[in-house]
C-alpha positions in Angstrom: 0.0 0.2 0.1 3.3 2.0 1.0 4.5 1.5 -2.5 1.0 2.4 -4.3 1.2 5.9 -2.3 4.2 7.4 -3.7 3.0 6.5 -7.3 -0.8 7.7 -6.6 -1.1 11.1 -7.6 -3.9 13.6 -8.5 -3.2 13.3 -12.2 -3.1 9.9 -12.2 -6.1 9.6 -10.3 -7.8 12.3 -12.8 -6.4 10.2 -15.3 -7.9 6.6 -14.1 -11.2 8.5 -13.6 -11.5 9.2 -17.1 -10.2 6.2 -18.9 -13.0 4.3 -16.8 -15.3 6.6 -17.8 -14.9 6.3 -21.6 -14.8 2.9 -21.3 -18.2 2.9 -19.9 -19.6 5.2 -22.5 -18.5 2.8 -25.6 -19.8 -0.7 -23.2 -23.3 2.0 -22.7 -23.5 2.8 -26.9 -22.8 -0.8 -28.0 -25.3 -2.3 -25.9 -27.9 0.6 -26.3 -28.3 1.8 -30.0 -30.9 4.1 -30.9 -33.1 3.0 -33.8 -31.8 3.5 -37.1 -28.8 5.2 -35.6 -26.4 2.5 -37.6 -25.9 3.8 -41.2 -24.7 1.9 -44.2 -21.5 4.1 -43.7 -21.1 2.7 -40.1 -21.0 -1.3 -41.4 -17.7 -2.5 -43.5 -17.6 -4.0 -46.9 -18.5 -8.0 -46.6 -19.7 -7.4 -42.8 -23.4 -8.3 -43.2 -23.0 -12.0 -44.2 -26.4 -14.5 -44.6 -25.9 -16.0 -41.4 -26.0 -12.7 -39.8 -29.8 -11.8 -41.3 -33.1 -13.4 -39.7 -35.4 -15.4 -41.6 -38.1 -12.8 -43.3 -35.5 -9.8 -42.9 -34.7 -8.6 -46.3 -38.1 -8.1 -47.7 -39.1 -6.9 -51.4 -39.4 -3.1 -50.2 -35.8 -3.6 -48.8 -34.5 -4.6 -52.9 -34.0 -1.8 -55.2 -34.9 -1.9 -59.0 -32.8 -4.4 -60.8 -31.2 -5.7 -57.5 -31.8 -9.9 -58.1 -30.5 -11.0 -61.2 -31.0 -14.1 -62.5 -26.9 -15.2 -61.2 -28.3 -14.3 -57.8 -31.1 -16.7 -58.1 -30.8 -20.5 -57.5 -31.8 -23.1 -59.7 -35.5 -24.3 -59.0 -36.2 -21.0 -56.6 -38.4 -19.6 -58.6 -41.7 -21.9 -59.5 -45.3 -21.4 -61.1 -46.8 -20.4 -57.6 -44.0 -17.4 -56.8 -44.9 -15.5 -60.0 -48.4 -13.0 -60.1 -50.4 -13.2 -62.8 -49.1 -11.4 -65.4 -45.6 -11.3 -64.4 -44.1 -13.0 -66.8 -44.7 -10.9 -70.3 -43.8 -11.2 -73.6 -40.6 -8.6 -73.7 -39.5 -10.7 -71.0 -39.0 -14.3 -72.8 -36.0 -14.7 -74.7 -36.4 -16.3 -78.4 -37.5 -19.6 -79.0 -38.1 -20.0 -75.2 -41.6 -21.1 -74.8 -41.7 -24.1 -77.3 -44.5 -26.4 -78.3 -43.2 -28.4 -75.6 -44.0 -26.2 -72.7 -47.4 -25.6 -72.9 -50.2 -27.7 -71.8 -53.2 -28.8 -73.7 -55.8 -26.0 -73.4 -53.4 -23.1 -72.4 -53.5 -20.9 -75.8 -57.5 -19.9 -75.4 -59.0 -17.8 -78.0 -58.6 -14.9 -75.5 -55.4 -15.2 -75.4 -54.6 -15.0 -78.7 -54.4 -11.5 -80.3 -56.8 -10.6 -83.5 -55.5 -11.9 -87.0 -52.9 -13.9 -84.5 -53.5 -17.3 -86.5 -53.4 -16.8 -89.9 -53.4 -19.3 -93.1 -49.6 -19.7 -93.0 -49.6 -20.7 -89.8 -51.8 -23.8 -89.7 -50.3 -27.0 -91.1 -52.4 -29.2 -93.8 -54.8 -31.0 -92.5 -55.1 -29.0 -88.8 -58.4 -28.0 -89.3 -60.8 -30.9 -89.6 -64.7 -31.5 -89.0 -64.2 -32.0 -85.5 -63.1 -28.4 -85.0 -65.4 -26.8 -86.5 -68.4 -25.6 -84.8 -71.9 -27.2 -85.2 -73.6 -24.1 -86.8 -70.6 -23.7 -89.1 -70.2 -27.0 -90.2 -73.7 -27.0 -91.1 -73.2 -24.3 -93.8 -70.6 -26.0 -95.5 -71.0 -28.0 -98.5 -69.1 -31.8 -97.9 -68.5 -34.8 -100.6 -70.1 -32.1 -103.7 -70.6 -34.5 -106.9 -72.2 -33.8 -110.2 -74.9 -36.0 -112.2 -76.1 -35.2 -115.6 -78.9 -36.9 -117.2 -79.4 -36.8 -121.1 -82.8 -36.9 -123.2 -81.3 -38.9 -126.2 -82.6 -37.3 -129.6 -85.9 -35.9 -128.8 -88.5 -37.5 -131.5 -91.4 -35.6 -129.8 -92.0 -31.5 -129.4 -91.8 -31.6 -125.5 -89.3 -33.2 -123.4 -88.9 -33.0 -119.0 -86.2 -34.8 -116.9 -84.3 -34.7 -113.9 -81.0 -35.6 -112.9 -81.0 -37.2 -109.5 -78.7 -37.1 -106.8 -77.5 -40.1 -104.5 -78.7 -41.1 -101.2 -77.7 -39.3 -98.8 -76.8 -36.2 -101.0 -79.2 -33.5 -101.9 -79.2 -30.7 -104.7 -76.9 -27.6 -103.8 -77.3 -26.3 -107.6 -78.1 -27.0 -111.5 -78.4 -26.3 -115.0 -79.9 -27.8 -118.4 -78.8 -27.4 -121.7 -79.7 -27.8 -125.4 -77.5 -30.1 -128.1 -78.3 -30.6 -131.9 -80.2 -28.7 -134.1 -81.9 -26.2 -131.5 -82.9 -22.9 -133.5 -86.6 -23.8 -133.3 -86.4 -24.9 -129.3 -86.4 -23.3 -126.3 -85.7 -24.5 -122.5 -88.6 -23.8 -120.5 -87.7 -24.8 -117.3 -84.9 -25.6 -115.2 -85.3 -25.9 -111.4 -84.5 -28.3 -108.3 -86.4 -31.4 -107.8 -88.4 -31.5 -104.5 -90.1 -34.8 -102.9 -92.6 -34.5 -100.8 -90.3 -33.4 -97.2 -89.0 -30.7 -99.1 -85.7 -32.3 -99.7 -84.0 -31.1 -102.9 -83.4 -34.5 -104.5 -81.8 -33.5 -108.1 -82.9 -31.0 -110.7 -85.2 -30.9 -113.2 -85.2 -29.1 -116.4 -87.8 -29.5 -119.4 -88.0 -27.9 -123.3 -90.1 -27.6 -125.9 -90.2 -26.7 -130.0 -92.2 -23.5 -130.9 -91.9 -24.3 -134.4 -92.9 -27.1 -136.8 -91.0 -29.1 -138.5 -87.5 -28.6 -136.3 -84.6 -30.9 -136.4 -83.7 -33.3 -133.7 -82.2 -31.9 -130.5 -81.3 -33.4 -126.8 -81.8 -32.0 -123.2 -79.2 -32.5 -121.2 -79.3 -31.6 -117.1 -76.9 -31.8 -114.6 -77.5 -31.7 -111.0 -74.8 -30.3 -108.3 -75.1 -32.6 -105.2 -73.9 -32.6 -101.7 -74.0 -33.9 -98.0 -76.0 -31.1 -95.7 
C-alpha cells in the first residue's frame, strides 16, 4: 500500500477516472443503440453475411430495382407459385424460350390470341378438321360435292322433261340444263330443283319444247350439283 501511495498523484487519479468513464460510455453505446442509429456507412464491406440475417429480414421493399439478377437466383427457386398473374410478359421471354412442349393442352385459348394472330400460313395441312368446327359453321359447309348429268337422247317429239337425281344421302345445291343439236326452233322452258314431299332437293329438273313445226333433232341435258348437307 505504501508503494502504491508513493506513485499515486492527483494527475494519475484523474486519468484513471477519465479512462473508466470512456470505457463505460463505449460499453453503453454498444449495447444501447438508438433505432436507425447504424447507417450503411458505419458497416464495413462484407460485414453483413447471410447467417447474420434473420428469416424474412430482407423483404421486397428493401430490394432496389434490378438488384436481384438471374445469377443471384439458385436453380428451381422460382416456381409457378412465386409468379404473380401477368408477371411474365412477352418482352421478358427470349426467342425460342416457349416451345410447343412447354405449353399444356388447352393453355392457349381464343382470349389469349391477338386479333389475326393465327393466319393461314401458320396452319399445317389437315390441321382444321370437321371435329374442330362448330356445329353451326359445319351446317353451312358443303361436303362431298358430286355432279350428276342426264341426257334425253334425240327427241322425236316436241316436248321433253327430265330429272338428274342426286345420290342417296345428298341434296341438290345447284344445277342447270342445255340444249344440244339443232336448237334454233327449240326453247328451254324450265330449269329448277326437283323437290320431294318432305322438301328435300333430290335432284335437278329441266324441260324444253319446240316452238315451230319441223324442228330438227335435238337433245336435252340436265346436270345436278349434289352434296351432303
